[in-house]
N, C-alpha and C positions, 0 to 999 in steps of 0.2 A: 462932603465928597464921599461917595460909597466906594469902599475898597473891595475890588472884585478879584477873585482867584478862579482860574480855569484849570480843571483837571481834564486832560484830553484835548488840549488846545491845538494840536496839530492835525486833528481830523477835519473833515469838511465842516461839520457843525461847529467844532471848536474854532476854526478859522473864521467862520461867519460871526461867532460871538466876539472875536477880537475886532473884526471890522466894525461891528455895531457899537461896541463899548468904547473904541477909540474916538468915536464922534459923539459919545454921550456926554452932555454938559455936566452931569452930576456923578459920574463914575470914573474910576481910575483902576486899571489893571495892575495888580501887585504880584501876580504869580502866573507864569505861563507854564503849566504843567504838561509833561510829555514823557511817555515811557521810552520812545524810540529815539528822541533827539536831545537827550540830556546834555546840557552845557553847550549846545549849539545856539547861535543867534536865531531868534524866531524869524528874522527877515532872510536868513539863509534857507530856511525851510519853505517859506512863502515869499518869493521875490517881490510881490506886490506890496509887501510891508516894509520895503527898504526905506530907511530914514523915518519910518512911522512906528515900527516896533522892533527895535534892535536889542531888546533885553534877551538874555540867555534863557533857554528852557531849563526848568527845574524838575526834579523828580516829583512823582505823584504822591506826596506825603501830606495826607489830610490832617494828621495830628499837628504838624507844624503850621500848615496853612491856616487852620482855624484860628490861630492866635494872631494872624496878620490880616485876615479878610473879614469883611462884614457879610459877605455872601460868597458861596462857593458854587460854581457851575460844574457839574460832572457830565462831560460829553464823552462818555466811555461806553464800552460794550456792556451787555447785560451781565449783572452779577457783581461788577466791581464796586459800585457805590454801596450796595447792600453789605459787602464784605468789609467796608471801611467805616461806615457810620456807627457812632456810639453816642451815649448820653453826654459825654464830655464835649464832643464835637457839636452836637445839637444845642448844647447850653452856651456855646461860645460864638456860634455863627449861624447863618441860615443856609440851607442847601436847596438848590434847584437842580434836580436830577433829570437829565435828558434821556436817560435809558428807561427801560420798562420796569425797573426793579420795584417801584412803589405805585404803579398805575392800577394794577388789578388787585381788588380787595380780597379775593379768595386765593390764598397761597397755593392751594392744590391746583387751581386752574393755571396760575403762573408757572408752577413747576411742570405741569403737563405740557403746556404749549412751548415753553422755553427750554425744557429738558435739563434744567439745573436746579439744585437745591437752594432755596432762599436762605441767605445768611443772617438776616435780621428781620424776621417776620413780626417782631414786636412793634415795629414802627409802621407797618402797613396801614393800620387803622388810623393812625395820626396823620399820615401823609395826605395832602390835599391835591386832588386832581386839578392841574393847572390850566384848565380851559377858561381863560379870563372872562369871556363874554357870558359864561354860565355860572362860574363859581367865584366871582371876584370877591364877594364878601368873606367867604371862607379863606381865600388866599391871603387876605390882608393880615391875618393874625397867625399865619403858619410858620413853623420852623422848617418844615420839609415839604417841598412842592414837587409833585410828580409831573414833569413837563410832558404833555401828550405827544404821541407819535404823529408823523406827518400825514399818513393816510387817514388816521383817526380824526385828526383836527378837521381835515377837509370833509370827511364823510359825516361826522357828527354834526358839525355846524350846518351843513347842507340840509340835514334831515330833522334836526332838533325841534324847530317850531311845528313841523307837521306831526311829529309823534307826541309832543307835549300837549298840543291842542286837540289831539285825537281825530285828526283829519284823515289819517291813513290807518290801514290795518298793519300794526307793527310786525306781525308774523309773516307778512308778504314781501318784506324788503329784500331787494337784490341790489348790490353795489358793484359796479364795474369801474375800476380806477386805473389810471395810467400815471406812471412816474418817470422822471428823468433819472439818469444813471447815478447822479450824486446821492440819491436816496439810499444807495447800497453801501455808502461809505468809501473811504480812500484806500482800503486794503486791496492788495493785488488778488483778483479772482478771475479765473478764466471766463466765466459768463459775462464779465464786464469789460473784457478787452475790446478794443475798437472793432476788430474784424468780426467779433461775435455780436456786437450791438448795432453797428452801422448798417443801414439799409435793411433793418429787421425790426420786428415787433413780436413780442411773445408774452403769453401768460405764464405766471409762476406762482408757486405756493397755492395752487388751486385746492380749495377746501381745507388748507392747512396753514394759511398765513397767520403769523403771530399777532397781527393787529385785530384779528377777528374778535377774540373775546373782549378786548378793550372797547371796541365799538358796541358790541352787544351789551356790555355792562352799563355803559353810559347812556345808551338809548333806552335800556331797560329801566333806569332810574326815571327817565322822562316819561316813559309809558306807564310806570307804576307797577310793572310786572316783568319778570324775566322774559327774554325773547331770543330767538335764534334767527340768523339771517345768512344769506349767501354773500361772500365778499371775494372778489377775484381781482388781484392786481396784475398789471401788465407793465413791462419794461419797454420804453420807447427811446429812440436815439436822439435824446436832447440832454443838456446838462442839468437843467433845473425845471421844476414845475410838477404839479399834480393836477389832474382833472378827474374828478369823481362824478360819475353819472349814476344816480340812484333811481330805482323803480319801486313803486308800491301801489297797492290797491287803495283807491279812495273810498272812504266810508260813504254809506248811502246819503245822498242829498248834498254832498260837498261840492261847492262851485268854485270856479277860478277866483272869484272875489274873496272867498273865505281863505284861500291859500295866501293871497296877497296880504290880506289883513293880518294873518298869523305871522308872516315874515316881518311886517312893519311893527307889530306889537313887540316882538322879541329883539329885532335888530335895527329898528328905525332910527335909534339914537346912537348906534355903535359906530365909532370912528373907523374901525378897521374892516367892517363888513359893508360891502357895496352891493346893494340890491339892484339887480338888472330887471326884475319884474317878469311878468308873464311873457313868454316868447324870447326872453333874453338868454343867450348862450355864452357862458364865460369862456375865455381863452387864456391859456397859461401865459402868453406873451404880454398880456395887459397887467399882470401882477408880478412879473419877474423882478427880483431885486427888492421887493417891497413886503410889508407886513399885511397887505390887504387880502381879504377873501372876497371874491366875486361870486355871487349866487344868482342863478336864474332858474326858471322852471317852465314847463309846458304841461297842460292837462290834456289827456286823450279821452274824449267823450266816447269814442268807439269802443275802447277797452275798459273805460272807467279807471284808468290808472294815471299816475303822475310821473313825470320824468323830471327829477330835480338835479341840478348841476352845480358844482362848486369848483373853483380854481384857486390854488395858492402856489406860492414859491415854497417848495419843500424845505429849503434851508433857512428861510426867514420865518414866516408864520408857522411853518411845519417843524421848526426846531429853535434856532437861535433868537429870532425875533420874538417869538412867543415867550422864550425864557427871559428876555429883557423886559417884555411887557409884564411878566410875573414879578420881576425884580422891582419894577416901578410901583406895583401894587404893594409889595412888601414894605417899601420904604416911604410910602405916602406921596409918591410923585404922580403927576398926570400920566395916564397909561401910554400916551403917544410920545412921551419924552424920549428923544433920541431915535425915534422910529418913524418920523415923518419923511419917509423915503419915497420919492417919486419913482414909480416903476420904470425900468430900463427899456428903451425901445429905440432903434432896432437892436 
């Protein structure tokens, strides 16, 4: 039985981790960490956990937790995990960090986009980017896993086969993405109030969103060269879900069948990626509450461009579900263990 500790268990991603781990056949939660609700019952913070998780919330003490847990999930704001991790902790347990602290390999890029000083840059190179469908072999032997962001998971998986197989010009990529409000976290913020979000749709972080360098770095590895792209996120009035629509110029001579072949080559045997094929348009409602990624595409002969689309639940595949998938890899379990979740509808 894997003993799991969660630092930041009372945020949205943390609560989703609790929901998934409670039904995981090979894991047990030993630590509900929280900065805001110390000594309160977890089920008093989230009433849906009544009689399911009545343990009391504990302080966010990684030094103590590493002696009790086989794996620690840090579902915390940027900077916290980097300020806590050290060699003693990494020698005692495994860490799956849901923040951005170890996702970007260039510390200067991280500090530029996030506006904070990295507290443990010595572990950046060691950290494995936890996108399971692409990096699973590296993940298996890791001590520190950088769980990808929600927008990045959807965007990278949607585009990866096209870039890897050189079917598109990687310097022509434009990503237009929409997210539900839970992607912004549980903290009280005026832009996320009901009256601000309801009956409204808006772009934000235009040219400055912090997931941009993460997407560029990972797709750059696939392309074999650095690249720059346009990424524009939008907030839509729903609780969960991300829909990423990506545009790129097709390379000369690329046909629709070549695109389909590339997706099948990379994802045909992937349990969590559902290929909708040419003409398939993913919808967030068909992945809600699940760890699935739905991907479809259309080619436009008139403009010689491709429109590739991906949909995920931002709290599951975009955060907690992917973290559990990473845990399964770390401990030699089938990746779908505890994650065979039928999407919720309606």
